[in-house]
C-alpha positions as CSV (number, residue, x, y, z in Angstrom):
1,X,-8.0,6.8,12.7
2,X,-4.4,5.6,11.3
3,X,-3.2,2.8,8.9
4,X,-2.7,0.6,11.9
5,X,-6.0,0.3,12.8
6,X,-6.6,-0.9,9.3
7,X,-7.8,-4.1,9.4
8,X,-5.8,-5.6,6.3
9,X,-6.7,-8.6,7.5
10,X,-10.5,-7.9,6.8
11,X,-9.4,-6.6,3.0
12,X,-11.1,-8.4,-0.5
13,X,-8.9,-8.2,-3.4
14,X,-11.1,-7.8,-7.0
15,X,-12.4,-10.8,-7.0
16,X,-14.1,-10.6,-3.5
17,X,-11.6,-13.0,-1.6
18,X,-10.2,-11.9,1.4
19,X,-6.8,-11.0,1.0
20,X,-5.3,-13.3,4.1
21,X,-6.2,-16.3,2.2
22,X,-4.6,-14.9,-1.0
23,X,-1.3,-13.1,0.2
24,X,1.4,-12.8,3.0
25,X,0.6,-8.8,4.5
26,X,3.0,-7.2,6.8
27,X,2.9,-3.2,7.5
28,X,6.3,-1.5,7.1
29,X,5.8,1.4,9.4
30,X,9.3,2.5,8.7
31,X,12.7,1.6,7.2
32,X,13.9,0.4,10.2
33,X,11.7,-2.5,9.9
34,X,12.7,-4.0,6.7
35,X,15.9,-4.6,8.7
36,X,14.5,-7.5,10.0
37,X,12.6,-9.3,7.2
38,X,13.7,-12.4,6.4
39,X,16.3,-12.7,3.8
40,X,15.7,-16.6,2.8
41,X,14.8,-15.7,-0.6
42,X,13.9,-13.4,-2.9
43,X,10.7,-11.0,-3.0
44,X,8.1,-11.3,-5.6
45,X,7.3,-7.7,-5.5
46,X,6.5,-4.5,-2.8
47,X,3.8,-2.0,-3.0
48,X,4.3,1.4,-1.4
49,X,1.2,3.3,-1.5
50,X,2.2,7.3,0.2
51,X,0.8,10.6,0.3
52,X,-2.7,10.0,-0.5
53,X,-5.2,13.0,-1.6
54,X,-7.3,13.2,0.8
55,X,-9.0,16.4,-1.1
56,X,-11.2,13.5,-3.3
57,X,-13.7,15.2,-4.6
58,X,-17.5,12.9,-4.7
59,X,-17.2,12.8,-8.5
60,X,-13.8,11.1,-8.0
61,X,-14.6,8.8,-5.1
62,X,-15.6,5.3,-6.0
63,X,-19.4,4.6,-5.4
64,X,-20.8,4.4,-2.4
65,X,-17.9,4.9,-0.9
66,X,-18.4,8.3,1.7
67,X,-15.8,11.0,2.0
68,X,-14.5,12.3,5.4
69,X,-13.6,15.4,5.6
70,X,-10.5,16.3,8.5
71,X,-7.9,14.4,7.5
72,X,-4.8,16.7,6.6
73,X,-1.4,15.4,4.6
74,X,1.6,14.3,6.6
75,X,4.2,16.1,5.4
76,X,7.0,14.4,3.3
77,X,5.5,11.4,3.0
78,X,5.9,11.7,-0.8
79,X,9.6,12.3,-0.5
80,X,9.8,9.3,2.3
81,X,8.3,7.4,-0.2
82,X,9.9,8.2,-3.0
83,X,13.3,6.9,-0.9
84,X,12.8,4.1,0.2
85,X,11.7,3.5,-3.2
86,X,14.8,4.6,-4.6
87,X,16.4,2.2,-2.1
88,X,14.5,-0.7,-2.9
89,X,15.0,-0.7,-6.3
90,X,17.0,-3.5,-7.6
91,X,17.1,-4.9,-4.6
92,X,16.1,-8.8,-3.8
93,X,12.2,-7.8,-2.6
94,X,11.4,-7.7,-6.7
95,X,10.1,-5.1,-8.5
96,X,9.0,-1.7,-7.0
97,X,5.8,-0.2,-7.6
98,X,5.1,3.8,-6.7
99,X,1.8,5.0,-6.1
100,X,1.0,7.9,-5.3
101,X,-1.7,11.3,-4.3
102,X,-4.2,10.6,-6.6
103,X,-3.0,6.4,-7.4
104,X,-2.6,6.2,-3.3
105,X,-5.9,4.4,-3.1
106,X,-8.5,1.4,-2.6
107,X,-9.1,0.2,-5.6
108,X,-5.4,0.6,-7.0
109,X,-4.8,-1.8,-3.8
110,X,-6.9,-4.4,-4.5
111,X,-5.2,-5.3,-8.4
112,X,-1.9,-5.1,-7.2
113,X,-2.4,-7.8,-4.5
114,X,-4.7,-9.6,-6.5
115,X,-1.8,-10.0,-9.1
116,X,0.9,-11.1,-6.5
117,X,1.2,-15.1,-5.9
118,X,0.5,-16.3,-2.8
119,X,3.5,-15.5,-0.2
């Protein structure tokens, strides 16, 4: 399964509310996608999650989350994420929050989204 198959509209925040109810969510699959975003107002922030740690042990995984084997690390995603973060720093998109490796988890996505104002 790739990130394109994740049903973002079905994700919930830390309060059990669907993210789609309070947030405007847009999946950016490459830098070219940023060129087509409307720039009518300043952004409230950018969260970048990349290079997840697929080798999480059962002890580190959140309770009740089954681990799936066979996922291979995508080369250069950390470098790409750092590059995107550097480009966006100081831009009208707002503050950049970068979560890499062991920090690129579902548990960190939820609080990141729940603190953003509705979009």
